N, C-alpha and C positions, 0 to 999 in steps of 0.2 A: 245497729250492729249487723254485720253480714253473718249469715249462717251457713254452715257447711251442710249440704244436702246429703241424701243417702250415699254412702260410699260403695261404689262398685268398681272393683279393681280387676283389670285383666291381668292374669298371672304373668304372661310373657308377651313380647312382641313377636312378629313373624320370624324374626331372626333369633328368637330365644332369649333376648336381653330383658332384664328387669325394667318395668315401666317406671316413669317418674312417680305416678300415683302410688304404686306399691312401695317404692323407696321411702316416700313421705310417710306412708302408713307404718312402715317398719320403724321409723324414727319415733312416731307416736307411741307404738307399743314399747319401745325402749325406754320411754319416759317412766312407765310403770316398773320396768325391770330395774332401772336406776334407783327408783324410790324403794323398791324391795331390797336391793343390795344395801342401800343406806341403812334401812331398818335392821337388816341382818348384822351389819357391822356394829351398829349401836347395841344390839342385844348381846353379841359376842363380847364386846368390850365391857359391858355392864357385868356379865357373868365372870369375866376374868378379874375385874376390880373387886367384885363382891367376894370372890374366893380369896384374894390377897388380903382383904380387910379381915376376913374370918380367921385366917391362919397366920397372920403376921401382925403382932401388936405394934412394932415400930412403924410399919407401913400404915396401919390404921390410924395411929396418932398423927402422922404427917398428913395423910390424905384427908382426914376428917377435920383438919384445922380450918378455921374460917378463911384464912388466906388462900388456901388451895381452892376452895369452892368459889370464892370471889374471882380468882384467876380464871377458872373454867367458865364462869358466867360471862366475864368480859371477853374471853377468847371466842366464845360462841357468838356473841353479838357482833364482834368484829368480823368474823368470817361471813356471817350473813350479809353484813354491810358490803364487804368486798365482792361477794358473789353476785348480789343483786344490783349493786351500784356500779360495778366496774366490769361486768360480764363482757361488754363489747371490746374491752382492752385485753382481756385474757384469752389465751389459746384454749381450745376445747380440752386438751390434755391437762393444762394447769387448773382449769375450772373443775374438772373431774376429780383431780387430786385434792383440791380444797374441799369439795363436797365429801370425799371420803374422810378427810381430816376432821371436818365438822361432825360427821357421824361418830367418829371415835371420841371426840370431846363430849358429845351429848351422852354417849354411853357411860363415860366416866362420871359425868355429873349426875346421871340417873341412878347409879349404883347404890348410894346411901339411901335414896328414896325407896327403891325397890326392897331394900333390906328391912324396911318397916313392916312390910306385908308378908303374909304366908305365900309360899310358892304356888299352892293350889289356887288362891284367889287371884294372883298375878296372871296365871295361865287362863283362868276363867274370864277375867276382864279383857285379856288380849283377844280371846275369841269373840267376845261381845263387840269389842272395838273393830275387829276385822269385819264382822258382819255389818255393823253400822256404817263403817267407812265404805264398804263394798256397795251397799245399797245407795248411799248418797252419790258415789262415783258413777254408778250405772245410770241413775236419774240424770245427773249432769251431762252424761254422754248422749243419752237418747232424747232428752226433752227438746221440744221445738220452742219452748218459752225462753224469753230473754231473761237471764239471771243476773244482769248487771245491777239491777236495783237490790237484789238479795245480797250480792257481794258488797255493794256500797254500804248498806245498812249494817251488815255483819262486821265490816271493817271499822265503822264508827263505833259500834257497840264494843268491839274488842278493846279500843282505847279506854272505854268506861270500865271494863273488867280489869285492865292493867292498873288503872288508878285505884279502883276498889281494893285490889290485891295489895297495893302499896299501903293503903290506909289500914287494912286489916293486919298487915305485918306488925303494926304497932298496937292494934286493938286486941289481937288474939281472940277474935270472936269465932267460935265453932259454927254457930248458926250462919254468920256471914260467909264463912268459908264454903259451906254447903250451897248457899244461894249463888255464890260466884261460880261454883263448879257447874251447877245446873244451867246457868246462863251461858257459860263458856261452851258447854256441850252443844247447845242450840247454835251458838255462833260458829263453831267449827264444822258442824253439819252443813250449815249454809255456805261456809267458805269452801268446803270440799266440792259441793255441787258447782259453785261458781268457778273455782279454779280448773276443774275438769273441762267445763265448757269453754272457758277462756283460752286455755292452752291447746285444746283441740282445734279451735278455730284459728289460732295463731299458726300452728304447725301446718295445717292443711291449706292455709291461705297462700303459702308459697307456691308459685307456679313453676319453679325451677327445681332441678334435682337437689335433694337434700345435701347441704354442705355443712361446714362447721357452725355457721351462724344459726341454722335451723336446729342443729344438735344442741347448741348452747341454750336455745329457747326451751328445748325439751328438758335439758338438765335443770334449768330454773324451775320448770314445771314440776320436775321430780322433787326438787327441794321444797316447793310450796306444798305439795301433797304429803311429803315426809313430815313437814311441820304440822299439817292438819291432823294427820294420823297420830303423831306423838302427843300433841296437846289433847286430842280427844281421849287417848288412852290414859293420860295422867289425870284428867278430871274425872273420868269414869272410875279410875282406881281409887280416887279420893272418896267417892261415894259408895262404891260397891266392894272395895278391897277389905279383907279381914286382916287386922293388925296382929302381929305376933304378941304372944303373952309376955 
């Protein structure tokens, strides 16, 4: 795997124009801004839905029905498939709108989950998640080690966690649920490091000025990091969150 060496950007050319390296670096920074925007949309949506559930009995009964939650789950999987599998066919604007829509759907899906825990513990776990994610992201950005093996192992282990979660859905084992969460935390820490390194190299490997294709790669990177953060948060919340009485 080719590595991106130390980044040294000249601010402007002799004519005062932005350099290609600086433009590409800007796209890389935007990847984190898009991820942050997605998380913000998710948080805002979750807050609005939680407020509606708390203050409207008809809305709560409709929203918390099994059919609605299944619809949201299917819609979220479908959007991830479209974004990751058809990104080359989509315009950058369309891809961005789909990412925003996905963030809204995830916020709606998470609302009932967050209502199980106290507000203080949700905030505490969010800070822990932010610190953990930030540490993994920094390591993935600065390390000279090839993290491909880490990503491959974490990806395979993730399928094991998904299978174990399906089995535990029928077993209802609290102990197994905690074990799954601990393993999942390790997996998403590894995936965060790997994804940061992978998309850093992809974005900076382009030798031409940043265009929509490069921006779409950065958007997919934002989606990957968004999912890493969200899953890390949910599994940490399962372990560290304090449930309401």
